NUTIBA-888831 format. One line per 4 residues: for each residue x, y, z of C-alpha. Coordinates in Angstrom, 2 decimals, padded with zeros to 5 digits, always signed. Layout:
% residues N
X:Y:Z  ... .
% end
This chain:
% residues 789
-063.83:+020.15:-151.66  -061.38:+023.05:-152.10  -057.94:+021.33:-151.91  -056.01:+022.79:-148.46 .
-053.36:+024.73:-149.30  -052.61:+026.87:-146.36  -052.05:+024.88:-142.96  -054.47:+025.76:-140.11 .
-052.30:+027.33:-137.73  -054.32:+027.63:-134.59  -053.18:+024.85:-132.00  -049.64:+024.98:-133.72 .
-046.37:+025.44:-132.38  -045.50:+028.55:-134.61  -041.78:+030.36:-133.86  -042.01:+033.19:-132.92 .
-042.20:+036.05:-135.48  -040.47:+038.78:-133.17  -037.55:+036.45:-132.25  -035.16:+037.12:-135.32 .
-034.88:+040.77:-134.50  -034.87:+040.34:-131.04  -032.24:+037.49:-131.04  -029.84:+039.62:-133.75 .
-029.82:+043.00:-131.95  -032.37:+044.38:-134.55  -034.77:+045.47:-131.75  -035.76:+049.23:-130.88 .
-035.82:+049.40:-126.96  -036.25:+053.11:-125.36  -032.54:+053.41:-125.06  -031.77:+052.82:-128.81 .
-034.15:+055.95:-129.65  -031.28:+058.89:-130.50  -032.67:+062.30:-131.47  -031.33:+065.49:-132.53 .
-030.21:+067.71:-129.53  -031.51:+065.11:-127.03  -030.31:+066.02:-123.25  -030.48:+063.51:-120.60 .
-032.15:+063.51:-117.34  -030.62:+061.98:-114.09  -032.45:+061.80:-110.56  -031.15:+062.41:-107.69 .
-032.93:+060.27:-105.02  -033.60:+060.41:-101.25  -030.50:+058.89:-099.14  -032.89:+058.57:-096.17 .
-036.22:+056.13:-096.19  -038.21:+059.18:-094.10  -036.47:+062.37:-093.94  -037.56:+066.78:-094.11 .
-036.24:+068.36:-096.74  -035.04:+071.78:-095.47  -033.43:+073.08:-098.61  -031.78:+072.14:-101.57 .
-028.86:+073.80:-103.15  -028.25:+073.32:-106.78  -026.39:+076.07:-107.65  -022.83:+073.91:-107.74 .
-024.84:+071.51:-110.05  -026.08:+074.19:-112.38  -022.83:+075.64:-113.26  -021.28:+072.44:-113.91 .
-019.97:+072.09:-117.47  -022.44:+070.47:-119.65  -025.30:+070.58:-117.11  -028.75:+072.36:-118.91 .
-031.10:+072.60:-116.26  -031.78:+071.27:-112.45  -035.28:+071.37:-111.28  -036.70:+070.23:-107.90 .
-040.31:+069.40:-106.61  -040.48:+073.67:-106.02  -039.94:+074.09:-109.52  -042.90:+071.35:-110.43 .
-045.31:+072.72:-107.77  -048.37:+074.13:-109.12  -047.41:+073.33:-112.38  -047.62:+069.53:-112.07 .
-050.73:+067.66:-110.33  -049.80:+064.51:-108.08  -049.38:+061.23:-109.99  -052.63:+059.65:-110.08 .
-053.28:+056.09:-108.63  -056.11:+054.39:-110.94  -057.64:+051.81:-108.58  -059.86:+053.22:-105.36 .
-061.63:+051.62:-102.77  -064.77:+052.66:-100.52  -062.85:+054.88:-097.45  -059.40:+054.86:-098.98 .
-057.08:+057.44:-098.11  -054.86:+058.83:-101.05  -052.24:+060.98:-100.45  -050.63:+063.24:-102.73 .
-047.59:+061.84:-104.75  -045.35:+064.65:-106.32  -043.31:+063.79:-109.37  -040.22:+065.28:-107.55 .
-040.92:+065.35:-103.46  -041.97:+068.27:-101.99  -041.57:+069.01:-098.08  -040.34:+065.31:-097.21 .
-038.92:+062.54:-098.81  -040.80:+059.08:-097.73  -038.33:+056.27:-098.98  -035.07:+055.63:-100.33 .
-035.12:+056.35:-103.70  -037.93:+059.03:-103.69  -036.36:+061.33:-106.47  -036.00:+065.02:-105.09 .
-034.23:+066.56:-108.06  -033.68:+066.18:-111.60  -030.33:+067.07:-113.71  -030.32:+067.63:-117.54 .
-027.21:+067.56:-119.34  -025.51:+066.77:-122.60  -025.51:+063.45:-121.83  -025.84:+060.96:-119.28 .
-022.57:+060.57:-117.24  -022.59:+064.48:-117.07  -025.79:+064.34:-115.59  -025.19:+061.63:-113.38 .
-022.00:+063.06:-112.16  -023.85:+066.59:-111.18  -026.25:+064.62:-108.68  -022.82:+064.79:-106.60 .
-023.11:+068.51:-106.70  -026.49:+068.91:-104.99  -026.56:+069.29:-101.26  -030.06:+068.78:-099.65 .
-030.36:+069.62:-096.17  -032.33:+066.67:-094.66  -033.82:+066.15:-091.45  -034.01:+062.36:-090.96 .
-037.05:+061.32:-089.45  -037.77:+057.64:-087.79  -038.70:+055.29:-090.54  -041.14:+052.33:-090.51 .
-041.17:+049.19:-093.07  -043.05:+046.97:-091.48  -046.83:+047.23:-092.02  -047.73:+045.53:-088.92 .
-045.59:+047.67:-086.71  -046.64:+050.84:-089.09  -050.03:+050.30:-087.55  -049.33:+050.72:-083.44 .
-049.67:+053.47:-081.68  -047.03:+056.13:-082.20  -045.44:+054.84:-084.99  -044.01:+056.96:-087.82 .
-046.64:+058.85:-089.96  -045.46:+057.95:-093.76  -048.17:+061.07:-094.29  -049.02:+063.08:-091.70 .
-051.63:+065.01:-092.74  -053.66:+061.49:-093.10  -053.24:+061.30:-089.34  -052.37:+057.13:-089.69 .
-051.01:+054.56:-091.84  -053.71:+052.61:-092.87  -054.64:+053.34:-096.20  -057.55:+051.13:-096.26 .
-059.48:+048.02:-094.67  -061.25:+045.91:-097.21  -063.12:+042.76:-096.63  -065.04:+040.06:-098.68 .
-067.20:+036.74:-097.25  -069.68:+034.30:-097.98  -071.13:+031.66:-095.63  -071.35:+032.11:-091.70 .
-067.30:+031.48:-090.76  -067.77:+031.81:-087.20  -070.08:+028.97:-087.24  -067.92:+026.76:-089.65 .
-064.91:+027.22:-087.32  -066.69:+026.31:-084.17  -068.22:+022.85:-086.56  -065.08:+021.82:-087.69 .
-063.43:+019.32:-085.79  -059.95:+020.82:-086.19  -059.07:+024.51:-086.80  -055.29:+024.88:-087.89 .
-054.08:+028.37:-087.13  -050.75:+029.64:-088.82  -049.08:+032.93:-089.84  -047.86:+032.87:-093.47 .
-045.18:+035.37:-094.78  -045.10:+035.99:-098.30  -042.14:+038.46:-098.91  -041.20:+041.50:-100.74 .
-039.96:+040.72:-104.50  -037.85:+043.32:-106.56  -038.93:+042.63:-110.47  -035.62:+042.01:-112.58 .
-036.61:+042.58:-116.17  -033.68:+042.61:-118.59  -034.79:+046.12:-119.63  -035.00:+048.56:-116.78 .
-037.16:+051.36:-116.93  -037.08:+054.43:-119.61  -038.42:+057.25:-120.83  -037.76:+059.78:-124.07 .
-039.90:+062.80:-124.48  -039.83:+064.92:-127.62  -041.52:+068.08:-127.77  -042.88:+069.62:-131.21 .
-042.71:+073.40:-130.05  -044.59:+074.26:-133.01  -047.58:+072.20:-132.62  -047.49:+071.84:-129.33 .
-047.48:+067.77:-129.47  -045.16:+065.63:-127.57  -044.11:+061.82:-128.35  -042.92:+059.66:-125.31 .
-041.34:+056.77:-125.56  -041.77:+054.85:-122.81  -040.94:+050.93:-121.47  -044.55:+050.31:-120.62 .
-047.11:+047.53:-120.96  -049.98:+050.35:-121.06  -049.04:+052.91:-123.63  -053.01:+054.32:-124.01 .
-053.27:+054.76:-120.46  -050.05:+055.95:-119.85  -050.77:+058.76:-122.12  -054.44:+059.13:-120.63 .
-052.78:+059.76:-117.18  -049.91:+062.04:-118.66  -052.60:+064.26:-120.52  -054.84:+063.99:-116.96 .
-051.39:+064.66:-114.75  -049.61:+067.67:-116.82  -053.24:+069.50:-118.44  -052.31:+068.26:-122.15 .
-054.43:+067.96:-124.70  -054.42:+063.83:-125.05  -054.79:+064.38:-129.05  -051.05:+066.24:-128.61 .
-049.67:+063.29:-127.05  -048.42:+060.34:-128.25  -046.83:+057.54:-126.44  -044.77:+054.58:-128.27 .
-043.98:+051.63:-126.47  -041.33:+050.06:-128.76  -039.29:+046.39:-128.28  -039.95:+045.98:-124.06 .
-037.24:+043.57:-122.54  -039.55:+042.27:-119.80  -042.00:+043.71:-117.01  -043.37:+041.35:-114.88 .
-046.15:+043.73:-113.71  -043.61:+046.29:-112.75  -044.07:+048.28:-116.02  -047.59:+048.71:-115.66 .
-047.75:+052.31:-114.41  -047.65:+055.92:-114.86  -044.29:+056.66:-112.92  -043.39:+059.74:-111.31 .
-040.29:+059.70:-113.82  -042.48:+059.62:-117.06  -044.04:+062.99:-115.57  -041.09:+064.59:-114.56 .
-039.30:+063.53:-118.12  -042.46:+064.72:-120.03  -042.79:+068.42:-118.24  -039.12:+068.81:-118.41 .
-039.01:+068.09:-122.25  -041.93:+070.66:-122.33  -040.28:+073.13:-120.14  -036.89:+072.67:-122.24 .
-038.57:+072.65:-125.76  -036.04:+069.62:-126.48  -035.95:+065.97:-126.44  -034.89:+064.77:-123.21 .
-034.23:+061.15:-122.13  -033.72:+058.91:-118.73  -032.82:+055.53:-118.24  -032.95:+053.75:-114.74 .
-029.83:+051.72:-113.91  -030.18:+048.51:-112.32  -029.50:+049.64:-108.60  -031.41:+052.53:-109.27 .
-034.64:+050.08:-110.50  -034.07:+048.26:-107.00  -034.55:+051.63:-105.14  -037.29:+053.25:-107.52 .
-039.13:+050.86:-109.41  -042.30:+049.34:-107.48  -041.84:+046.42:-105.35  -044.02:+042.69:-105.13 .
-046.10:+041.08:-102.79  -045.13:+041.75:-099.21  -048.01:+040.30:-097.25  -048.29:+039.01:-093.60 .
-051.14:+036.74:-093.89  -053.04:+035.46:-090.75  -054.81:+032.02:-092.00  -057.81:+029.40:-089.79 .
-058.77:+026.66:-091.58  -061.75:+024.34:-090.26  -061.34:+020.89:-091.24  -063.62:+017.56:-090.24 .
-061.84:+014.47:-089.35  -063.41:+013.35:-092.54  -060.85:+015.64:-094.82  -064.22:+018.18:-095.67 .
-063.00:+021.80:-095.36  -065.56:+023.61:-093.77  -064.42:+027.29:-093.11  -061.38:+029.16:-094.09 .
-060.73:+032.90:-092.40  -057.91:+035.08:-093.27  -056.32:+038.48:-092.17  -054.03:+040.06:-094.20 .
-051.63:+042.72:-093.94  -050.82:+044.21:-097.16  -047.55:+046.50:-097.16  -048.08:+049.51:-099.91 .
-044.79:+051.41:-099.58  -044.95:+054.84:-099.38  -047.21:+055.67:-102.22  -050.52:+054.58:-103.99 .
-049.11:+053.41:-107.26  -051.55:+053.32:-110.45  -053.31:+049.80:-109.36  -051.85:+049.30:-106.08 .
-055.16:+049.14:-104.21  -056.73:+046.26:-106.07  -053.88:+043.74:-106.01  -054.14:+042.82:-102.46 .
-058.17:+042.80:-102.44  -059.71:+042.08:-105.41  -057.28:+039.96:-107.09  -056.47:+038.07:-103.61 .
-059.53:+038.21:-101.32  -062.00:+036.75:-104.36  -059.53:+033.37:-104.74  -059.59:+032.39:-101.25 .
-061.90:+029.77:-102.31  -059.05:+028.37:-104.41  -060.26:+025.17:-106.46  -062.58:+024.22:-103.67 .
-065.85:+023.92:-102.03  -065.42:+025.90:-098.95  -068.71:+026.73:-097.95  -067.45:+029.67:-095.68 .
-064.90:+032.05:-096.85  -063.91:+035.58:-094.87  -061.09:+037.88:-095.68  -060.01:+041.45:-094.48 .
-057.10:+043.00:-096.00  -055.55:+045.83:-094.04  -053.53:+048.19:-096.97  -050.89:+049.75:-095.18 .
-048.15:+052.94:-096.22  -044.65:+052.35:-095.06  -041.38:+053.99:-095.81  -040.72:+051.44:-098.53 .
-040.69:+051.22:-102.31  -044.54:+051.37:-103.48  -046.12:+047.89:-104.05  -048.16:+046.81:-106.78 .
-048.41:+044.10:-109.48  -045.71:+041.46:-109.75  -046.61:+038.73:-111.77  -049.67:+036.69:-110.78 .
-050.66:+039.95:-108.71  -052.52:+038.86:-106.08  -053.48:+035.49:-106.90  -050.08:+034.41:-106.02 .
-050.43:+035.25:-102.72  -053.99:+033.74:-102.37  -052.85:+030.34:-103.70  -049.88:+030.38:-101.56 .
-052.35:+031.08:-098.28  -054.80:+028.09:-099.71  -052.52:+025.79:-100.58  -050.27:+025.89:-097.38 .
-053.47:+025.74:-095.47  -054.64:+022.18:-097.34  -051.34:+021.10:-096.58  -051.59:+022.11:-092.85 .
-055.06:+020.50:-092.56  -054.10:+017.23:-093.93  -051.32:+017.14:-091.60  -053.63:+017.94:-088.66 .
-055.97:+015.25:-089.22  -053.14:+012.74:-090.30  -054.46:+012.41:-093.98  -052.76:+012.22:-097.39 .
-052.89:+016.21:-098.80  -053.83:+014.64:-101.86  -056.89:+012.91:-100.55  -057.85:+016.17:-098.48 .
-057.76:+017.96:-101.80  -059.49:+015.45:-104.07  -062.40:+015.65:-101.21  -063.04:+019.22:-101.64 .
-062.55:+020.23:-105.38  -065.06:+021.69:-107.41  -066.53:+018.58:-109.52  -066.62:+018.81:-113.53 .
-070.38:+019.14:-113.58  -071.09:+022.04:-111.27  -069.65:+024.79:-113.75  -070.03:+027.39:-113.85 .
-069.67:+027.71:-110.17  -069.80:+030.53:-107.93  -067.88:+030.47:-105.37  -068.68:+031.92:-101.94 .
-066.88:+034.96:-102.30  -069.38:+036.12:-105.40  -066.99:+035.13:-108.38  -068.34:+032.82:-111.06 .
-065.80:+030.20:-112.53  -066.57:+029.56:-116.28  -065.22:+026.25:-116.70  -063.06:+023.36:-114.73 .
-062.29:+020.24:-114.54  -059.86:+020.18:-111.57  -059.64:+016.60:-110.93  -058.46:+015.51:-114.52 .
-055.50:+017.86:-113.87  -054.63:+016.80:-110.19  -055.09:+013.20:-111.72  -052.96:+013.50:-114.52 .
-049.98:+015.33:-113.04  -050.18:+012.29:-110.32  -049.72:+010.23:-112.70  -046.81:+012.22:-114.55 .
-044.71:+011.80:-111.18  -045.99:+008.34:-110.21  -047.47:+009.52:-106.62  -047.73:+006.22:-104.97 .
-043.76:+005.36:-106.09  -042.52:+008.66:-104.72  -044.17:+008.18:-101.43  -042.79:+004.44:-101.28 .
-039.04:+006.17:-102.40  -039.97:+008.70:-099.76  -040.46:+006.34:-096.61  -037.38:+003.91:-097.59 .
-035.06:+007.44:-098.08  -036.09:+008.11:-094.77  -034.89:+005.03:-093.13  -031.53:+006.03:-094.78 .
-031.48:+009.55:-093.52  -032.34:+010.88:-096.53  -035.00:+013.81:-097.28  -037.12:+013.55:-100.00 .
-040.14:+016.04:-100.55  -043.52:+015.87:-102.64  -045.58:+019.50:-102.82  -048.97:+019.50:-104.66 .
-050.58:+022.72:-105.35  -053.90:+023.28:-107.15  -054.59:+026.58:-108.48  -057.20:+028.77:-110.52 .
-056.88:+032.35:-111.36  -059.10:+035.13:-112.57  -057.70:+036.69:-116.00  -058.84:+038.60:-118.28 .
-059.66:+041.61:-116.24  -062.72:+042.17:-117.91  -066.07:+043.05:-117.96  -065.96:+046.63:-117.81 .
-068.70:+047.19:-115.16  -067.18:+044.82:-112.64  -064.07:+046.40:-112.74  -065.87:+049.81:-112.39 .
-067.58:+048.19:-109.47  -064.44:+046.93:-107.93  -062.80:+050.02:-107.83  -060.87:+049.78:-111.23 .
-060.42:+052.84:-112.94  -059.50:+051.40:-116.55  -062.15:+049.62:-118.56  -061.95:+045.66:-119.12 .
-062.41:+045.31:-122.79  -059.92:+045.37:-126.00  -059.50:+046.88:-128.70  -058.64:+045.60:-132.84 .
-058.60:+046.93:-136.11  -057.91:+044.85:-139.36  -056.88:+046.59:-142.75  -056.81:+044.45:-145.47 .
-054.67:+045.86:-148.38  -055.48:+045.64:-152.33  -053.23:+042.50:-152.38  -054.33:+040.76:-149.87 .
-051.73:+041.41:-147.03  -053.19:+042.45:-143.78  -052.39:+044.62:-140.84  -053.84:+044.07:-137.51 .
-053.68:+046.82:-135.26  -054.33:+045.41:-131.53  -054.43:+047.49:-128.28  -052.62:+044.49:-126.63 .
-048.77:+045.52:-126.12  -046.44:+042.92:-125.72  -043.23:+042.80:-123.51  -042.50:+039.40:-124.19 .
-045.31:+037.23:-124.71  -045.10:+036.29:-128.24  -048.31:+038.77:-129.52  -046.84:+039.48:-132.99 .
-046.98:+035.75:-133.43  -050.18:+034.46:-131.58  -052.34:+037.06:-133.00  -051.23:+036.57:-136.52 .
-051.86:+032.96:-135.89  -055.68:+033.77:-135.61  -056.00:+036.14:-138.50  -054.03:+033.68:-140.78 .
-056.05:+031.23:-139.64  -059.26:+032.98:-140.12  -058.21:+034.34:-143.78  -056.90:+031.06:-144.67 .
-053.41:+033.21:-145.83  -050.01:+032.46:-145.17  -048.75:+033.69:-141.64  -046.13:+036.02:-143.42 .
-049.00:+037.97:-144.90  -050.13:+039.42:-141.48  -048.40:+042.39:-140.01  -049.06:+042.74:-136.19 .
-049.01:+046.63:-134.71  -049.13:+047.10:-131.28  -047.74:+050.11:-128.55  -047.99:+053.07:-130.49 .
-051.12:+055.41:-129.62  -050.10:+057.37:-132.34  -051.41:+054.70:-134.73  -053.48:+051.76:-132.76 .
-056.90:+052.70:-131.62  -057.27:+052.96:-127.91  -056.55:+049.59:-126.32  -056.37:+048.92:-122.66 .
-053.24:+047.17:-122.56  -051.66:+044.04:-121.49  -051.66:+042.61:-117.75  -053.40:+040.23:-116.11 .
-052.90:+037.58:-118.32  -055.57:+039.22:-120.41  -054.20:+039.85:-124.05  -055.48:+036.36:-125.67 .
-058.84:+036.42:-123.69  -059.49:+040.12:-124.85  -057.15:+041.04:-127.48  -056.97:+037.62:-129.27 .
-060.73:+037.63:-129.15  -061.55:+041.43:-130.65  -058.76:+040.22:-133.01  -060.96:+036.92:-133.77 .
-064.02:+039.16:-134.29  -062.60:+041.41:-136.53  -061.45:+038.60:-138.81  -065.34:+037.22:-138.67 .
-066.43:+040.67:-139.66  -063.88:+040.91:-142.76  -064.63:+037.78:-143.80  -068.24:+038.05:-143.66 .
-068.04:+041.02:-145.84  -065.61:+039.35:-148.33  -068.51:+036.65:-148.57  -070.82:+039.49:-149.94 .
-068.50:+040.56:-152.43  -067.95:+037.02:-153.46  -071.71:+036.18:-154.17  -071.28:+039.40:-156.28 .
-068.41:+037.96:-158.56  -069.76:+034.17:-158.23  -073.30:+035.22:-159.74  -074.56:+033.71:-156.55 .
-076.51:+034.05:-153.27  -074.55:+034.89:-150.50  -076.31:+032.06:-148.36  -075.00:+029.54:-150.94 .
-071.27:+030.84:-150.62  -068.70:+028.53:-148.83  -065.36:+029.78:-147.35  -062.45:+027.31:-146.82 .
-058.61:+027.58:-146.76  -058.50:+031.03:-147.96  -061.14:+030.75:-150.97  -064.72:+031.57:-151.43 .
-066.62:+029.23:-153.47  -070.42:+028.11:-154.67  -071.61:+025.13:-152.33  -070.96:+021.94:-154.49 .
-069.14:+023.47:-156.76  -065.32:+024.05:-155.19  -063.82:+024.53:-158.69  -065.74:+027.88:-159.15 .
-063.61:+029.83:-156.42  -062.32:+033.30:-155.59  -059.35:+033.60:-153.56  -059.11:+036.07:-150.50 .
-056.55:+038.12:-152.46  -058.85:+038.46:-155.40  -062.03:+039.65:-153.21  -059.27:+042.37:-151.33 .
-058.39:+043.66:-154.83  -062.03:+044.13:-155.99  -062.69:+045.43:-152.60  -060.26:+048.49:-153.80 .
-060.98:+048.79:-157.36  -064.94:+048.41:-157.04  -065.08:+047.75:-160.79  -067.27:+045.00:-160.31 .
-069.17:+045.35:-156.77  -072.40:+044.65:-154.86  -074.11:+048.20:-154.78  -074.68:+050.11:-151.86 .
-071.62:+048.03:-150.42  -068.80:+050.63:-148.95  -065.23:+050.05:-150.57  -062.75:+048.43:-148.29 .
-062.07:+045.26:-145.83  -061.13:+046.66:-143.01  -062.84:+046.21:-139.84  -062.76:+047.28:-136.37 .
-063.80:+045.56:-132.79  -064.14:+046.62:-129.12  -064.68:+043.83:-127.06  -065.68:+043.48:-123.74 .
-065.91:+039.92:-122.17  -069.16:+039.36:-120.16  -066.92:+037.15:-117.48  -063.30:+037.09:-116.44 .
-061.61:+033.41:-117.40  -060.34:+031.38:-114.95  -057.59:+028.92:-116.21  -056.44:+026.31:-113.49 .
-053.96:+023.55:-113.33  -051.82:+021.10:-110.29  -048.28:+021.42:-109.76  -046.20:+018.94:-108.16 .
-042.72:+019.68:-107.16  -040.14:+016.88:-105.58  -037.10:+018.16:-104.09  -034.09:+016.40:-102.12 .
-032.74:+018.20:-099.05  -029.10:+017.98:-098.99  -028.43:+016.92:-095.30  -025.25:+018.56:-094.95 .
-025.78:+021.77:-095.88  -029.70:+022.25:-095.85  -029.55:+023.05:-099.82  -032.85:+022.29:-101.83 .
-032.43:+020.48:-105.09  -036.05:+020.60:-107.21  -035.52:+016.80:-108.61  -038.81:+016.94:-110.76 .
-041.44:+019.66:-111.52  -044.67:+018.87:-113.24  -047.17:+021.08:-114.41  -050.38:+020.27:-115.91 .
-052.51:+023.25:-116.75  -055.39:+024.13:-118.62  -055.91:+027.66:-120.32  -058.59:+026.84:-122.49 .
-057.92:+026.30:-126.09  -054.22:+026.73:-127.20  -053.40:+029.01:-129.54  -049.46:+028.38:-129.65 .
-048.40:+025.42:-127.33  -044.59:+026.94:-127.94  -045.64:+030.22:-126.24  -047.99:+028.29:-123.42 .
-044.87:+026.46:-122.06  -042.72:+029.51:-122.32  -044.44:+031.26:-120.42  -045.00:+028.26:-117.95 .
-041.13:+027.81:-117.87  -040.97:+031.58:-117.10  -043.48:+032.11:-114.16  -042.35:+028.60:-112.77 .
-038.79:+029.68:-112.41  -039.61:+033.19:-110.88  -042.09:+031.33:-108.48  -039.45:+028.93:-107.41 .
-037.27:+032.22:-107.26  -039.37:+033.19:-104.35  -039.85:+030.29:-102.75  -035.95:+029.35:-102.52 .
-034.16:+032.63:-103.17  -035.32:+036.12:-103.12  -036.47:+038.52:-100.39  -036.06:+042.15:-100.08 .
-034.75:+043.31:-097.39  -034.65:+046.86:-095.54  -033.42:+047.61:-092.27  -035.15:+049.32:-089.48 .
-034.04:+053.02:-090.80  -035.71:+051.99:-094.31  -032.41:+051.19:-095.90  -032.54:+048.64:-098.72 .
-030.09:+045.74:-097.91  -030.83:+043.51:-101.00  -029.82:+046.63:-103.06  -028.48:+045.03:-106.07 .
-027.64:+041.52:-107.62  -024.88:+040.96:-105.41  -027.33:+040.87:-102.35  -030.64:+040.19:-104.11 .
-030.62:+036.17:-105.15  -032.32:+035.17:-108.33  -031.81:+031.58:-109.76  -029.26:+030.75:-112.05 .
-029.89:+028.47:-115.13  -028.12:+025.20:-112.90  -030.51:+025.87:-110.01  -033.84:+024.92:-111.58 .
-035.15:+021.87:-113.14  -036.33:+020.59:-116.68  -040.21:+021.82:-116.33  -042.16:+018.92:-117.68 .
-045.57:+020.35:-118.54  -048.83:+018.83:-120.04  -052.09:+020.29:-120.62  -055.80:+019.56:-120.61 .
-058.30:+021.42:-122.45  -061.51:+022.79:-120.80  -062.84:+025.54:-123.23  -064.09:+028.71:-121.93 .
-067.58:+029.30:-122.47  -066.52:+033.05:-121.97  -065.23:+033.77:-125.32  -065.79:+032.65:-129.00 .
-061.92:+031.61:-129.28  -062.39:+029.45:-125.71  -059.25:+030.88:-124.55  -058.57:+031.65:-121.10 .
-054.81:+033.01:-120.03  -051.58:+031.36:-119.06  -049.07:+034.30:-118.66  -049.11:+034.22:-115.07 .
-049.84:+030.58:-114.03  -046.73:+029.30:-113.14  -045.55:+032.00:-110.55  -049.12:+031.57:-109.21 .
-048.90:+027.85:-108.65  -045.16:+027.12:-108.00  -044.29:+028.67:-104.76  -046.43:+026.67:-102.81 .
-045.61:+023.55:-104.53  -041.92:+024.24:-103.52  -042.50:+024.87:-100.09  -045.18:+022.10:-099.33 .
-042.41:+019.79:-100.98  -039.75:+021.28:-098.64  -042.06:+021.46:-095.35  -042.97:+017.51:-096.28 .
-039.34:+016.37:-096.67  -038.66:+017.87:-093.36  -041.84:+016.32:-091.52  -039.35:+013.80:-089.77 .
-037.96:+016.94:-087.77  -041.22:+017.96:-086.81  -041.64:+020.85:-089.01  -045.25:+022.21:-089.67 .
-044.26:+025.52:-091.30  -040.91:+026.92:-092.72  -041.76:+030.69:-094.49  -040.07:+031.68:-097.89 .
-037.32:+032.20:-099.11  -036.20:+028.30:-097.73  -032.75:+029.36:-097.53  -030.28:+026.60:-097.14 .
-028.79:+028.20:-093.70  -032.71:+028.07:-092.68  -033.04:+024.20:-093.41  -029.67:+023.72:-091.83 .
-030.91:+025.09:-088.51  -033.84:+022.74:-088.86  -031.45:+019.80:-089.43  -028.87:+020.80:-086.86 .
-031.26:+020.84:-084.19  -032.10:+016.86:-084.79  -036.02:+017.71:-082.93  -038.90:+018.88:-084.05 .
-038.77:+022.22:-085.10  -040.13:+025.71:-083.61  -043.38:+026.62:-085.49  -043.12:+029.17:-088.55 .
-039.58:+031.38:-088.85 .
% end
């Protein structure tokens, strides 16, 4: 046996390779890109959510010192195609989305002009000199009101604000509801959220007039797709475009699109022949970057007295905002509707989704992207059903869980879960919180006038965003595969080029672990390169918790290819049959003779020298893989929240939060815990604090961090995490996904806990966010509270 000289890295909590440069300020973000002769762009945003643009006077701005140019929608008309939407649904209405508004402004923040100046402050100051003649029009911000007769039309040419109606069903819901002993109905509001990544959006575009090439730096999750969409929108040959996503300071889905600003900045750079930069400020981000969620959900759940759920029906009104963002139609449909069976055997499920235009920011994916909305609906419905029949919510869930021996399991909405053991995560979470002890404590505290609540949330989520044919059939414009290229140098150092592009997840560490572990080399011998279309082969990008299950697997398959070729070289050098060659801990040796070995580094050198080399074998050790999975992956888990209600203020304290998750085989537990902690806190933020609010005129009232409340460190608990491991049979690594799981599970857990605490007041449901004022009013009433609200 060859002595182990290299530690196995898969499954180990390796510290992130990227952190030293990020924590010491040596990272490179878009705003760090500084080019000779670079100009700066500022966008004039509409001050009205809905207005006809009768004229724009820009001469005064043009005359300002330092101003180089001013552009309006009229300057781009006929030269720039509408900003595209990458997801289509049957009978979907797709209005034009100009990079700069033409004729009408359709939401607060719609860009109506762009100023180019020698510095960003001059550009921003010059915006004040532009005079826009607006004819204010009635606005509509609520998706239900937008569907009523006589509602203001966001896009007059469509004749309606209804973008699409989408539905999916399985079984016979009507029969199931008739069969049920009890049917519970509830309206749920999954409120609009505003992403708050540390780094706002930014774009730098540098033209090369001599070659016609353009280099774009963008804070994006999908550099290759941005390049593709830019090429189509601006009629630029794709090979003349290079898109670089440098270090990206967070995204949570908000940087998953081709934005109008990327189109406008690129066009301006080409038009002027000089590099230009635009960096979004925080208040601008609130008005111009996509928002998330914003569902009105009507749910009916049919339950038997013994706890069996026999039917679930939902109707969701999804607010799409003023325009369709890149993936907007897929979020409230495929990623929401297909998940409404949750972790349960529900024989009859039906959902209808109305996607609606309003005079608000476009709405698209925000961490979890449809699955938090689905989990919230299902898990609130389970608690409502349990309360209706007088059964403990844990027991009702347990009676409906899909059993371990049923996998792979096809739910009635048509998707097939790959593997799972839902009762195991439930049992472990209950054990960790001492559920029986908590219930006893709760009963005792209620006698003392104190209010403790326990909330359970089971979840399963659709991850990986593949295979490609399934995505295509669902309307997704992008493929579901991912790519990797492994380049081995003559000294045995390795560079991995991967299509997955990191924005904080730890790709450089996790992918390096896969390579180092598979080749038996030190972690520091692996360099991971991503986010540059001029260097990396075409890749799809990072979203939908897909990186490990697609990019990671593509990486592992590259490692396998390199190892197999290295084995051929080793067999030649050791004068043995290839079938007799063993590989262990970075060494190739003849079976039974470990003392006769060649290291990976020796093999790599010979692959380039070729002085003593197998005939007919190409030099080099590089490998490329484009991996398209056969199915999505389906991580799952149980989260339990324990809350205390302050009887004087209505404030909610999260006393404990326990998360037991299963993402299949784990590459790096440290990265998994980090993703879970961040996601859970974002879910707590939605449950207790966050809400984007527009007035009836479409003005954003929660327009900055003074009015839009995000949780502070002192307001969140120390999250307790534990895992079970149920490998996915879909891919050779057995991995699933974890980046969004915390957000998907946590909002429902918190709301269920608060409602449980308020049960003595007759509270059946309260809508998010559960602010102290909302709860204080319930406590002050001192009697059964009104339903909903």
